[in-house]
C-alpha angles and dihedrals in degrees: 000000000000147000098031098146120118088217116104116254093214128177121229125217114265110268128201109268134180095228124217096281091086090068096049092083101113127105109275099269095049093042089058089056099046102037123087113273129201115270112258119246093266097039092115092060112104126205137212104251098223098041134284128003112309118263089221115037106199093167129287138220128192141165123237128199127225130194118251112280095008098115136019118233090255094057115135123215137200136194135223132189126236089273092052096254115143116256130201111259137184118198136189134164123260102176143359136214116237090263090058096254119134116274100171131012129187122221133190129201120197129247120272095020117137102225093165126221096303116027121177134220112201139174115267136066122270137187118260112251106257097233096050119118120227132216113228134188125208119190126203133167093264105032150003119237121205124192118191093182088258104042132042112206128186118203116190119218093219142017129055102302122091088188120026094191146335117216131191124186089353095304126111111237100168130031140182101003109189142153122259135188139180126205133185124209092220132039094233143349093264087082095053138279113340122230113205123201127197123215135186134189128282117190118225100171140010119196127187104215101173130016105193146196089195100012133020126187128194123184122205122193128188148112138262114254134193128217088258090058102256110149121197143121096073114215139196119198126185120198117203123202125186127194111263093014126144088190139067123212116217124198108193125191128177131180124213110232103157135102107277090209093057108020115070109174109215102174139010121178154140116257131189142162126244117200110230115210105156129090114270091255089055096051115100137200123198133184122179118231136198123299095008095315123148136201107204128172142152123246086238105027120215098190128089093025124145087242122047119233089198135275094266091053094049093045093051094051093048091050093049096247129129111275119244119269114290093250088066093056127096107276099240094047090047090053100040105032091116086069091064111095116249115214114220105172131053135174132187110191125187103190096164137020092258107043142047132174133204117205134170142188136189094241144321114304094038132090127275118243120210106238109174145343134210144159112246122007119200089220102243127131143165136209123181140075147251090299095052146292148170130284115197135185140183116207120231088016101162094029090060098043139195092069134143143191118207130190116185134182095010087159094058136075091274128023120212123222126194123187103200113206085188113028118236089209088067125075114281119265111273106200098167119128111270101235139030098246096270090241095301103148102144134048089248091057091044090054089052088056090049089053091053108038102009088242116139098209127182125166113260095009096096091074125142092206105125101022118126144194130206126204133189121223131179124203123193122195103204132190091220141000105294120242116260092252094050093048091054088051089053091053091051090049092053091055097041110025116199110271126184120208139180124235121274088243091059094052090048097046094048090057092217095140097038130257101285097107140053138185121282113276124187096171095123133038095249093047088050091052091053093046091047091052092049089054093044093053094050093045089049093056092043089056092043091061088061103038093043093040097231089182136118141103097284098024110048111111097032128095133207126266110217137011129234106213092187094060094032086232138102113261093259093156103038113099112253096002096075124075112018103220093192094305110174092358111284084161091064092046090054096046095048088046089055095045093054097041107030089217113165093209091057091048093051092046091051091044091057089048092052091051090051103040095042092054113025100032095047130067113234097184140004134045095335099037111160095016128105131219126246119235117296147145085272119038091236097033105097120091091218099099104181145166089228088078099041094044119136087228088087097046107039094080093060092041094054095041095050108016088231108181096203093057087046088056092052093051089052091048091061096045093104098036090120087074088065096054096090095044090051102027109194092215098040092123096053115101116228095020118162113269121234093237116205093333127103093248146358116225135173123248093229123046093010105043093031087062092046089052091056093048097045097039091052091051090048090052092047097048108021086225109158090213091077093045090053092049090055092046093053090053092048092051092045093055092045090053094054116110091250101018111221090000090067082078103205144008146197106277141202109209095184143001129073092319097041113166095024122140128209130193112256096152101066109206094336119137119216138168135165131204087227098054097089103032102076098067101294093117093051097041095046091050089057093040095058089051092052101042122037104218107146096190092055092046089052091051091049093047090050090054092047093050098043105039095081094025123120112272092247089061091047091052092048092053101034106022092246140024112289092235098230118147116260091227119107091033090144091055090046091054086086089063088055089048091051091052090047092052094047094046098038087234113160091187091056090047091054090046089054091056091046089054092046096049095041095101092051108011096180098036091243100131103127112252094209142100131231122231114235115190144147120040092341091080138016091240128016109264139181106229137187106190092186091067121094126171093233092054093041094053095045095041090049093050091046092049093050095044098041091052090053097043107036104008092130090066094055106104134175 
């Protein structure tokens, strides 16, 4: 099956493009590396990212790239399994090339299908397999009904319930699923008695985004509301349904919009009811443990009693089956079972990354009994009985502590389950800024603070209002208590959902992310040294997450900025040296590393970073909406609110590889961020800065416009709307017309209106450059931009910048009349600009200069790729440290290594 989207597969008018020939300017050997190559014979074979075919197939969605001009927008596609059998498939477009041909398509496979280890998705329509279930959506004025072929789900258009009920085989298994929150008016009792307020969800809008037949998506928007009528904490919840699925995937997002001095969120969760029909002895509770472990009990346990009900009875209850008829029980247990306590309430709380507790009680008003302890719970539970129930799981459960799973009233007619994305048993969130300003009341004083701690402070700017967090939940409606083995499989699926991927060669050959990367090559000693260091650096950060415990609700997914060798600790408490917040593009380093290697561990690391940076480090409403926050002790603490952090350059990889709607929303949120750049001028504290003149704003060509390029170019790709292409073109022409092109540095700018995107000279003949201009995605975005839009004057201006930035000052003076003034730092990272100019100009001398610049910090590749063990009283916990590593250097070195190998690899000699 193919082409089931309700979206319109429109064609765009042919636009002028530069073609690929402009990149084939290397000497022959390098050109062969960088240019598009034919897909190998097995290039259409996909792979399961984390290994073989998933044990539980709950449905899967992926994005696939296509070379320019390969397929019209109306192209149909079909899927086959490893054995060649046809598979159901739903297809929709994600992006287009300038000529209107498909650049990226999204594809969905249903639940339960056996696609094998290497399915294929190919052009051409195919018949739907006759025995395949469909997902259907029926809309009415009051509700939307979804039928997966296994489940029937009713979604109200208003009220408090996201899901009114889920039925299976005509029986309701889940009812009244809604959002809940708790907030305190003080951070702790030291400041006086605490008043706690409860909130639940109120729906303001329900949108059907996809209707099947393989995949349906419904989006629910609303706010949390208290009994007194206060509405806040806006939420957006997407519900995903796959044909044949007995599960529903939930993507939950909320935005903080309170007063951080008065609103201390204690808990935020998803709550639902589970009808209980079985006898108490046939009701079962399950919590998944670490490494495939399982805590499994009955609501009224029949084991360990003074009197034995019989082996068959005990075995059935432990296995989760209905117990034998009463007449088969031991006589005393049959007669006196009502004297056995029945346990109605259960809680699993993960309040740190290294410890969880399970406790239970008979009912409210009676004491809790510690039941079990463990280290890291995968966040999956079950309540129900032999006649059916609900399994539920929260992804990244222990990584995003504090989290909590509650089951209440399991002895009643309906149990209540709450998945707490932030556990109410933990202290309330305290989002207040971490210091009192230290007497910094003027820009001059703030710059003194910047000089001392690298923190760009400004009163009122360290606000959390507008930050967000998204969480993934899976709900299974089951006809019976799952076997122990199957439940463990469910827990593993929650934590690592099935993800299909193409081969690195296919991404490279399609040219969808430009030509700045190639496949790993260890054919020579020096290439091997570079590849080994790339692997070492990623493995180092992967291990640092664990040994430094970079976990927690707001923190998981980010990494630290700079190390403190004296304390044997990252500078977690020193101004701008703490959390990284995408500084100098570690996101790009990770995604290019994944593309070229196909490594699942890199993908999952980058995925966690996307989830963090696209939510916590960006403002989604309020004064700074659309802007991101520079690195700080708190993710939102720095007063540098900039588009260089919120740029789509860091999110588009994940969006295109997975078709993730939430990340797509975020990239659309930042589309008009250039309109904020005058209101929150990134260089407002710098004396003598260039004025904007008569234009609405003044923005820089590097970090500012480079971010705009990513945002606008991505929207152009996604829609094919010529408006966005024209906006880019006006900017390109404006920069090219400046007295010194890119070295003019900035310009008066029109963010919207009939000339949106246009630049104007407000600097006169001034020359300006910054070491930061090219290191937040400008290199990567401009390389794609010149492929998509043929504007020779802009390309010449960009090549001049690439060639001259690292050039000797005499060469700068000869070309520009004076040195450009950029800082000499980051010369290794800027070597990839030299390499790009060398590739474009076929200049062997420039290519060799690029390698000289790149190798300058370690000319013989002898820097030890090892860590040093620090233990005993020198550190709280024994750690393996590498004090020479910083995240800035790692990201820029990694990008330079990847891009130089692709662009001028033929000039790298031993």
